[in-house]
MILOKE-374429 format. One line per 5 residues: for each residue x, y, z of N, C-alpha, C. Coordinates in steps of 0.2 Angstrom, whole numbers. Example, Ala and Ser with C-alpha at 12.3 -4.5 7.8 and 13.67 -1.06 7.14 Angstrom:
2
66/-28/39/62/-22/39/66/-16/39 ~ 64/-11/35/68/-5/36/64/0/39
This chain:
207
4/-6/0/0/0/0/4/6/0 ~ 3/11/-4/6/17/-5/2/23/-2 ~ 4/27/2/0/33/4/3/39/2 ~ -1/44/-1/1/50/-4/-3/56/-2 ~ 0/62/-2/-4/68/-2/-4/71/-9
-10/73/-11/-11/75/-18/-14/81/-18 ~ -13/85/-24/-16/91/-26/-17/91/-33 ~ -23/93/-36/-24/92/-43/-29/97/-45 ~ -28/99/-51/-33/104/-54/-35/101/-61 ~ -41/102/-63/-44/100/-70/-47/107/-73
-45/107/-80/-48/112/-84/-50/109/-91 ~ -56/112/-93/-58/109/-100/-54/112/-106 ~ -54/108/-111/-50/111/-117/-43/108/-117 ~ -39/110/-122/-32/108/-122/-27/112/-118 ~ -21/109/-116/-17/113/-112/-15/119/-115
-16/125/-112/-14/131/-115/-6/131/-117 ~ -5/134/-122/2/134/-125/7/137/-120 ~ 5/142/-116/10/146/-112/11/141/-105 ~ 6/137/-103/7/133/-98/11/127/-99 ~ 10/124/-105/15/119/-107/22/121/-108
23/127/-111/30/130/-111/33/131/-105 ~ 29/134/-100/31/135/-93/33/128/-90 ~ 29/123/-91/30/117/-87/37/114/-90 ~ 38/114/-97/44/111/-100/50/114/-98 ~ 50/121/-97/56/125/-96/57/125/-89
52/125/-84/54/126/-77/53/119/-73 ~ 50/114/-75/49/108/-71/52/102/-73 ~ 54/101/-79/57/95/-82/65/96/-82 ~ 68/90/-80/75/90/-81/77/91/-88 ~ 74/88/-93/75/88/-100/69/91/-103
69/98/-105/63/101/-108/61/98/-115 ~ 66/94/-117/64/90/-124/61/84/-123 ~ 60/81/-117/58/74/-116/51/74/-119 ~ 50/68/-121/43/66/-124/38/64/-119 ~ 32/66/-120/27/64/-115/25/57/-115
23/54/-110/20/47/-110/13/47/-113 ~ 12/42/-117/5/41/-119/2/35/-117 ~ -4/35/-115/-7/28/-113/-14/29/-112 ~ -18/24/-111/-25/24/-110/-27/20/-104 ~ -30/23/-99/-33/20/-93/-40/19/-94
-43/14/-90/-50/13/-90/-52/13/-83 ~ -57/18/-82/-59/19/-75/-66/16/-74 ~ -67/14/-68/-74/12/-66/-77/18/-63 ~ -83/19/-66/-87/25/-65/-92/23/-59 ~ -91/27/-53/-94/25/-47/-98/32/-45
-104/33/-47/-108/39/-45/-108/40/-38 ~ -108/46/-36/-108/48/-29/-103/45/-24 ~ -97/43/-27/-92/40/-23/-86/43/-25 ~ -85/49/-22/-79/53/-24/-73/51/-20 ~ -73/46/-15/-68/44/-11/-64/38/-13
-67/35/-19/-64/29/-21/-63/29/-29 ~ -57/27/-31/-55/27/-38/-52/20/-40 ~ -55/17/-45/-53/11/-47/-52/11/-55 ~ -46/9/-57/-44/9/-64/-40/3/-66 ~ -40/1/-73/-36/-3/-76/-30/1/-80
-24/-1/-78/-19/3/-81/-13/-2/-83 ~ -12/-3/-89/-6/-6/-91/-5/-13/-88 ~ -11/-17/-88/-11/-24/-86/-12/-25/-79 ~ -14/-20/-75/-15/-21/-68/-21/-17/-65 ~ -23/-19/-60/-29/-15/-57/-26/-11/-51
-28/-4/-51/-26/1/-46/-32/3/-42 ~ -32/3/-36/-37/5/-31/-35/10/-27 ~ -38/16/-27/-36/22/-23/-42/24/-18 ~ -40/25/-12/-45/27/-7/-43/33/-3 ~ -48/38/-3/-46/44/0/-47/44/7
-42/45/11/-42/44/18/-43/50/22 ~ -42/56/19/-43/62/22/-43/68/17 ~ -48/73/19/-47/79/15/-44/84/19 ~ -38/87/17/-34/91/21/-35/98/21 ~ -40/101/17/-41/108/17/-37/111/11
-39/118/11/-36/122/5/-29/124/7 ~ -25/124/2/-18/127/2/-17/132/-4 ~ -13/137/-2/-12/142/-7/-5/143/-8 ~ -3/145/-15/4/147/-17/4/153/-21 ~ 6/159/-17/6/165/-20/-1/168/-22
-2/172/-27/-8/175/-29/-11/171/-35 ~ -8/166/-37/-11/163/-43/-14/156/-42 ~ -12/153/-36/-14/146/-35/-17/145/-28 ~ -23/141/-29/-26/138/-23/-29/132/-24 ~ -28/127/-20/-31/120/-22/-33/116/-15
-35/110/-16/-38/106/-10/-33/100/-10 ~ -30/100/-4/-25/94/-3/-29/88/0 ~ -27/82/-2/-31/76/0/-25/71/1 ~ -27/66/6/-23/60/8/-26/54/5 ~ -22/50/1/-25/44/-3/-20/38/-1
-23/32/-1/-19/26/-1/-21/22/-8 ~ -16/19/-10/-16/16/-17/-14/8/-16 ~ -18/4/-19/-16/-3/-19/-15/-5/-26 ~ -10/-9/-28/-9/-11/-35/-10/-19/-35 ~ -14/-21/-40/-15/-28/-41/-13/-30/-47
-8/-35/-48/-5/-38/-54/-7/-45/-55 ~ -7/-47/-61/-8/-54/-63/-2/-56/-68 ~ 3/-60/-66/8/-62/-70/6/-66/-76 ~ 0/-69/-76/-3/-73/-82/-6/-69/-87 ~ -7/-62/-85/-10/-57/-90/-17/-60/-92
-20/-64/-88/-27/-66/-90/-32/-62/-87 ~ -31/-57/-82/-36/-53/-79/-33/-46/-80 ~ -37/-41/-78/-35/-34/-78/-34/-31/-85 ~ -37/-34/-90/-36/-32/-96/-42/-27/-99 ~ -41/-22/-102/-46/-17/-104/-52/-21/-108
-49/-26/-112/-54/-29/-117/-59/-33/-113 ~ -58/-34/-107/-63/-38/-103/-69/-34/-101 ~ -68/-27/-101/-74/-23/-99/-76/-18/-104 ~ -73/-19/-110/-75/-15/-116/-83/-16/-117 ~ -86/-11/-118/-94/-11/-120/-98/-11/-113
-95/-11/-108/-98/-10/-101/-98/-3/-100 ~ -104/0/-99/-105/7/-98/-102/10/-91 ~ -101/5/-87/-98/7/-80/-91/8/-81 ~ -88/7/-86/-80/8/-87/-79/13/-92 ~ -75/18/-91/-74/24/-95/-66/24/-97
-65/25/-104/-59/25/-107/-56/33/-106 ~ -50/33/-104/-47/40/-103/-40/40/-107 ~ -39/43/-112/-33/44/-116/-29/49/-112 ~ -22/48/-111/-18/53/-108/-12/54/-112 ~ -10/60/-112/-3/62/-114/0/66/-108
5/63/-105/7/66/-99/15/67/-98 ~ 16/73/-96/23/75/-94/23/74/-87 ~ 29/72/-84/29/71/-77/37/72/-75 ~ 38/74/-69/44/75/-66/44/73/-58 ~ 49/69/-56/49/67/-49/54/72/-46
53/75/-40/57/79/-36/59/76/-30 ~ 65/76/-28/68/74/-21/67/80/-17 ~ 65/78/-10/64/83/-5/69/82/0 ~ 73/86/2/78/85/7/78/91/12 ~ 79/90/18/79/96/23/84/101/21
82/108/22/86/113/21/89/114/14 ~ 86/110/9/88/111/2/82/112/-2 ~ 82/116/-8/77/116/-12/75/109/-16 ~ 69/108/-18/68/101/-21/72/101/-27 ~ 75/95/-29/79/93/-34/76/88/-39
75/90/-46/72/85/-50/77/79/-51 ~ 74/73/-51/78/67/-52/75/62/-57 ~ 78/57/-59/75/53/-64/69/49/-60 ~ 64/47/-64/58/44/-61/60/37/-58 ~ 65/33/-60/67/27/-57/72/27/-52
74/33/-50/78/34/-44/75/33/-37 ~ 78/29/-33/75/28/-26/77/33/-22 ~ 72/36/-19/72/42/-14/68/41/-8 ~ 70/44/-3/66/43/4/59/47/3 ~ 60/54/1/55/58/1/55/62/-5
49/63/-8/48/66/-15/41/68/-17 ~ 41/71/-22/34/73/-25/35/73/-33 ~ 30/70/-36/29/70/-43/25/75/-46 ~ 27/79/-51/23/84/-54/21/82/-61 ~ 14/83/-62/12/80/-69/8/86/-72
9/86/-79/4/90/-83/2/85/-88 ~ -5/84/-89/-8/79/-93/-13/82/-97 ~ -13/80/-103/-19/81/-108/-23/75/-108 ~ -30/76/-107/-34/70/-106/-40/71/-112 ~ -42/65/-114/-47/64/-119/-52/59/-116
-58/61/-115/-64/57/-112/-70/58/-116 ~ -72/53/-119/-78/53/-123/-78/58/-129 ~ -72/59/-132/-71/64/-137/-70/71/-135 ~ -70/72/-128/-69/79/-126/-62/80/-122 ~ -59/86/-124/-52/87/-121/-52/91/-114
-48/88/-110/-47/92/-104/-39/91/-102 ~ -37/95/-97/-30/95/-95/-30/95/-87 ~ -25/93/-85/-24/93/-77/-17/94/-75 ~ -16/98/-70/-10/99/-67/-10/96/-60 ~ -5/92/-58/-6/88/-52/1/87/-48
1/87/-41/6/85/-37/4/79/-33 ~ 9/74/-33/8/68/-29/14/67/-24 ~ 14/68/-18/19/68/-13/19/61/-10 ~ 25/58/-9/26/51/-6/32/52/-2 ~ 33/46/2/38/46/7/36/44/14
40/47/19/38/45/26/32/49/28 ~ 28/45/32/21/48/33/22/55/36 ~ 26/56/41/27/63/44/29/68/40 ~ 32/66/34/35/71/29/30/73/23 ~ 24/69/23/21/70/16/18/77/15
15/80/20/13/87/19/19/92/17 ~ 24/91/20/30/95/19/33/94/12 ~ 33/87/10/35/86/3/30/89/-2 ~ 24/89/-1/19/92/-5/20/100/-6 ~ 20/103/0/20/110/0/27/113/-2
32/109/0/39/112/-2/40/112/-10 ~ 38/106/-13/38/105/-20/34/110/-24 ~ 27/111/-21/23/115/-25/25/122/-24 ~ 28/124/-18/30/131/-18/36/133/-22 ~ 40/128/-23/46/128/-28/44/129/-35
39/125/-37/37/124/-44/33/131/-45 ~ 29/133/-41/25/139/-43/28/145/-42 ~ 34/145/-39/38/151/-39/39/155/-45 ~ 39/151/-51/40/154/-58/33/154/-61 ~ 28/152/-58/21/152/-62/18/159/-62
16/161/-68/13/168/-68/8/167/-74 ~ 5/161/-74/0/160/-80/-7/160/-78 ~ -12/156/-80/-19/156/-79/-19/154/-71 ~ -24/157/-68/-25/156/-61/-28/149/-60 ~ -25/146/-55/-28/139/-53/-32/140/-47
-39/138/-47/-43/140/-42/-45/133/-38 ~ -47/134/-32/-49/129/-27/-55/125/-30 ~ -60/129/-34/-66/126/-36/-65/121/-42 ~ -59/121/-45/-57/117/-50/-52/111/-47 ~ -51/111/-41/-46/106/-38/-50/101/-35
-49/95/-38/-52/88/-35/-48/83/-38 ~ -50/76/-36/-47/70/-39/-51/67/-44 ~ -48/62/-47/-51/59/-53/-58/57/-52 ~ -60/54/-46/-67/52/-46/-72/58/-46 ~ -70/63/-44/-75/69/-44/-75/72/-51
-69/71/-55/-69/73/-62/-73/69/-66 ~ -73/62/-65/-77/58/-69/-84/59/-68 ~ -86/60/-62/-93/62/-60/-96/68/-64 ~ -91/73/-65/-92/79/-69/-93/78/-76 ~ -89/74/-79/-88/74/-86/-92/68/-89
-93/63/-86/-96/56/-88/-103/57/-90 ~ -105/55/-96/-112/56/-99/-115/49/-100
């Protein structure tokens, strides 16, 4: 089980060019890195914003919201709602289960296409967060993601922070990284009203 502190915003439409440029230049180790492209399949659970279930790359992921941590702000441009989540990963080495084709055609499952830029930051006491490779083992850190989403033919985009590490350090990992990242942010305002997790987003956009 993995416990994370998370902060996420959703907006309709494609990623604004100025925000994508800002993210590449200020958040990525390599501004030229190509984004990850994949398709996740989510279980649509109406009126259940504390539970997320999805099929991703041959495994089942289950996320449970353990706490709502309240609003956090970063300068004049950013305010969001932090949440505490736990994640379980279920894999099948035989590859006979957890495959999207097993649920295709079932209206309870929703395909979401993603094009995602992401950067892992290491958080150390008394030092600014440092971008590191995604496969590097670190004690405390936070991943920053900028993602283009397509659901039922409609375009959305999301900016997110997912802090991991020692339980006592999770909020510090989240706030320290977000403060560092948003120090250079002067783009579209990110509002608390648009800050929520994937289950709430699915409830908003699924038809």
